[in-house]
N, C-alpha and C positions, 0 to 999 in steps of 0.2 A: 504494500499499500504505500502511496506517495501522494501527499497534497501539498502543492506549491502555490503560493500567492504572489502576485506581481502588483505592486502598488506604486502610485506616483509619489514622489517625495518632495516636490516643490509645489507650485501653483497650477499644476496640470500641464498638459501638453509636453510631457517629458519624453514621449517615444515609447510609451508602454506597449502600444499595439504591435510594434515590431518585435519586442521581447517576448510577448504573449504569442504572437504568430510563430516565432522560432520554437518556443517550447511546446506549442500545440502539436508539433510533428510526432511527439511521443505521448501525447495526452489522449485519454479516452473521453474525458469530460472537461468542458470549459464552463466556468460559472461566473456570473456577476452578482454582487450582493447589495448594491446601493446605486442611487442616481437614476437618471432616465435619459431622455432625449437631449439633456444639456451636456452630455458627454460627446466626445468625437474622437474615434480611434482611426488613424490612417494607415493603411497597409499597402506597401508597394510590392508587386510580384511581377518580375519581368517587365518593368517599365509601366505596368497598369496599376493605377491608384484606385483604391476602394476605401470609402469613408463609411464607417458604421457609427451609429449613434446609441442604439439600444441593444442590438443583437451582439452577443459576445463575439470577439475576433475569431474564435475558434471555428466559426461557421465556415470559413474559407478552407478549413482542412476537412476533407470529406468524411473521415472516420469519427470525428469528434461529436459527442452529444453536447448540446448547449443548454444550460440552465439559467433562467432569469429568476432570481430569488425573491423572496417575500420582502427583502429590504428595498427593492426597486419600486419606482413609480412608472407605470407603463402607459405610454401614448399609443393607443390602437392604431390610429391613423398612420403615425410615423413607423410603427412596427410592420404593418402591412405593406407600406411603401418599400421598406428595406427588404422584405421577403420577396416582393415582386422584382426589385432590382437584381437580387441574387439569382432568382429563377431566370430572368432575362439573360443573365451572364452564364447560364448553364450550370450553376452550382445546385447540386441536390440538397434541399432543405427539409423535405417531408419527413416527419416523425423524428426530426433531430432537435426541434426546439421545444423546451419544456418550461412553461411559465408557472410560477407558483400560484396556487389558489388564493393565497394570502397577500399577494402583492396588490398595491393600490393603483387605481386607474386615473390618469390625467384626462380630463374633459376640456372641451372648447371653453367652459366657464372658467376653469382654472387659468387658462392662457389669457382670457380677457382681463381677469382680475390682476394677473401678474403684470400685464402691460400697463394697466391703469395705475397700479401701485408704483411701478418703476418710473413712469412718466411724471407722477405727482411729486416725486422727490427732487426733480429738477437737477441742479448741480450736485445734490447730495446722493444721486442714484448710486446703487450698489454695482450695477453692471451685470445684471442677470441676463440670461439668454431669452427671457419672456416665453419660455416654453411651458410655464404652469407648474414648474417643479415645487417652488415654495408654497403656493396655495394648496397644492395636492398633499404635501407632507403636513400642512397646517390641518387640513381636514382629517388626516390620519390621526394626529394627536388630539384633535377635538372630538374624535369618535363619530364623525359624520361623513367618512369617505366611502368610496365604492371599491370593494375588493373584486379581484378577478372571479372569484367563485360566484359572484352575483350576476356575472355576464351571461349566465345560463338562460336567463329570461330577459329578452330585450324589452318586453313590456315593463318589467320591474325597473330596469335601468332608466327607461324613458320617464317613468313615474318618479323616480328619485330626482332626476334632473329637473323636471317641471316644477317639483316642489321647491327645489333650490331656487330656481328662477323666480318663483312667486315670493319666496322670502327675501331674496336680494332686492327685488322691486319695492317691496313694502319697506324695507330698511334703507332704501336709496343707495345701495351698494352699487347698483347699476341702473340704467334707464332703459326704456322700451326701444329707443333708437339703437342702443348698443346690442340688445338682444337680436333685433333684426339684422344687424351687421354680421352676426355669427350664425345666421340660419343655415347657410350652405355648409359651414364647419360642423354643425350639429348633425346634419344629414350624412356627411362623410363619416363622422364618428360612429353613428348608428350602423352604417353599412359595414364597418370594420370589425364591430364588436363580436359577431359570430365566429369569424376566422381566428380572432384571438382566443376565444374560449375553446376552440378545438385543441389549442396547445396547453390547456390548463391541466395541472397535475399537482399531486402532493409532492413537491420537489424535495422537501426535507427528508421524506421516506426514500425517495430516489437516491438522494445523496448518501444516505445511511447504508442503502444496498450497495451502491458503488464502492464505498469505502470498505464495507465488510467483505466484499468479493475481490478486494485487492486491486481495483482499477486505478489507473493514474488520473488524478484530478488537478486541474489548473484553475485557480481563482483569479479573476481579472478585476482590478480596481478601476474606478472612473474618477475623473478629476484628480486632485493631488492633495497631499496631506495638509498643506497650508490653507486649503479650503474647507477642512473639517469643521463642522458647525461647533464643536467643543474646543478643538485644539488649534484651529486656524486663526487667521488674522481678522477676527470677528469685529465688525459685522460684515466685512467684505468676504463672505464665505458662501459655500452652497448650503443646502438645507438638510443635508444628510451627514452621517459619519463616514468619512472616506478612509479612515485609518484602520489598522489591523484588528483593533478591538471589536469592530462591528461585523467582522467576517462571520463569526459564529451566529450572531443575532440575525444578520441579514440572509443567511442560508439555512439555519436550523441544523447546524452540526456543532459538536463540541469542540472547544478551542484546543483540546489535546489531540485533535485529529490533524492539526496543521504542522507539517514538517519543516517547511522553508517559507520565508518571507523575503522576497527580493525587492529592494527599493530602487526605483528608477530615477536618475538624475540626469538632466541635460548638462553638457559641459560648460554651459553658462546659465543664466537664469532668465526666465521670461514670465510675463504675466499678461492676461487679457482682462480688460475692464478696469474698474476703479479699485483703489485700495492701496495700502502702504507697499513700497518696494525699495528697501534700503540701498541696494546696489544698482538700481536703474541708472542707465547712462543716457542722458538727454543731450548727446552730442554725436560726433562722427562714429564713435565706437558702437553706440547703440543703433545708428543707422546701418552701419556695416553688418552687425549681427542679424538685424531684422531682414536686410535684403539678402545676404549671403545664406542665411538659414531658412529663407522662405517662410518667415514667421507670420503666418496668417492663421487665425483660429479655424479649426476644422468645423466647428459648429456655427460660430458667429460670423466668420469671414472678416473679423476685425484684425487689424494689425496688432501683433503682440509687442508689448513694451519689452525692452531687452537690457540686460546688464551683466556685470561680472558674476561669476559663481559665488554664492553665499554659503560658505561652510559653517557660519555661526548658526543660521536657521537650519541648515542641512543636518548638522549634528543633532539638533533638537528633534527633527523628524525621524532620524535614525533611532533615536532613543525611545520615543513614544511608540513607534511601530515594532521595535525589537527586530530590526532587519538582520537576517542571517547572512546577507551579502548584498552587494549594490551593482547596479549597471550604469554606465556612463554613456550617454547617447550623443550623436552629432559632434563628435570630436573633430571631424573633418571641416566643419564650419570655421574652426580656429586656424586652419592651415596656413593662412597668409598673413597672420598677425606677427609683428615683430616682438611685441611684449603682451603678456596676459596677466591679468591680476585676479587675486582670490581674496575675498573677504574672510579673515580668520576669526574675527570676533567684533563685538561692538564696543566702542570706548566707554559707553555710559551704562552698560549693564546687559543683561540677557532677556530674551523673550521667554515667557510672558511678563516678566517683571517690569520690562519697559514697553511703552507703546512703540510699535514698529515705525510709526510716523516720526518718532523723535530718535530713532537709532542712528548712531554715527559709526559707519563701517570703518574698519582698520584693515588695510590691504597689504598683502606681500606681492611683489613683482616677480614674475617668472619669465624666462626667455621663451620666445616662440620658436617654432621649428621651421617655418617657411618651406615645407616640403609637403607633397601630396600623400595623405594617409589612406586615401579611398581604396587603394588596391591591396592594403595590408591584410594578410590572412592569419598571421599569428601575432602575439603581443611583441615578439622579438623583431617583427617586421617594421614596427613603429619607430620613428626617430627617437633618439635618447631623450630629447626635450619633451616629446609628447608622453613618453613613458614616466618621465619625472613629474609631469603635471598630473597625470591621473593617480600616480602613487601618492602625491601630495594630498590630493583630495581623499584618497583612501585613509591616509594617516589622520587627517583632520576629522573625518567622520567616525574613525575608530571602528571601521566595518570593512570586512574582506571584499575586495574587488572581484567581481566574477565575470562581468561582460563589458566589452567596449565596442560601440557601434561607430562605424566610420563611413556610413552612407545609407541611402534609402532602401536599397534592395535587401532581400532576405539573406544573401550571401555575405553582405558586408557587416558581419557581426563576429567579433572575436570573442572566443570563450576561453578564459584563462584556465 
């Protein structure tokens, strides 16, 4: 039995999809335990790019079963769109997708409320994807959400939503014009409900059976540790727990079943949307990283903010997750830089003791290698300066280095 988790260790967009895709080759089952369509995993295979938002990346590996756990919030329209996209690409998905009966459902009402809330904040907006994630999790906690098991009866689902609309109108949360504006979205939602329900199962029981029978399981995180609602840069966070502690709760397995937890870090730091970013470079360096790294959000299509690697906050995420090893991605983006900097600590304290808005990064300077790393197949193939750089990160995070990625393709991944 082997259960491996792959989690983002920064503010998301670390390249988890590639690490998951590589590990999927030997995995029987790939599972997601939190988040929803606000995630975006980009996988490149032979020059073809596939972006998935809800379905686990393992769906691209034909033998892998895919679990969407109870900790997720499922958007039926988005899920069916992804299923159809994969079918059109010739990927066999039938009977491979298993959605927890206990996962909650994102409706067009959630998306409407999310958009209204974000817009009303003006310059104080958090930077959500407006995919209805926060309002759906709010309904879950307020005990008024819709679970996948309830999709069995479309009439029941429609009655719940009509009652919600009535209540929202009475309380002036929304108005009649706004309800009219989402009429087509509601129709599309209702059409997708039956197909989502065909995938509904007791996934906790499935997981237990897989583990008991010694099958290889891969757990795929969404977003990043610094977006965790408890441990992240609150309030600029997502609405779920993205860290390792939520794996057991979000899938219905015991924490003692998890064997490995791999933390994925980009070789520099990026962030989409608002919120503190101590090592952000609002200069030529930031522009270079953004352009060379192709830093565009997979879900939002917004440009990612870019900066130097932050080992101060990186060591924090390694600790709270209990990473057994780390992966460093996009090392090749740094290939042409003469000098590279790493934030080792903050001059005025540690997070969460200090507000990250006030953090004063302290840097070390390291020599760049100015050589192409994209063809490296072993760690020894990398320039000595590149090896020194990633080993320094390994030292600062106090966690063994296991993978280094030097390009987009599946083959451009070095396993130490």
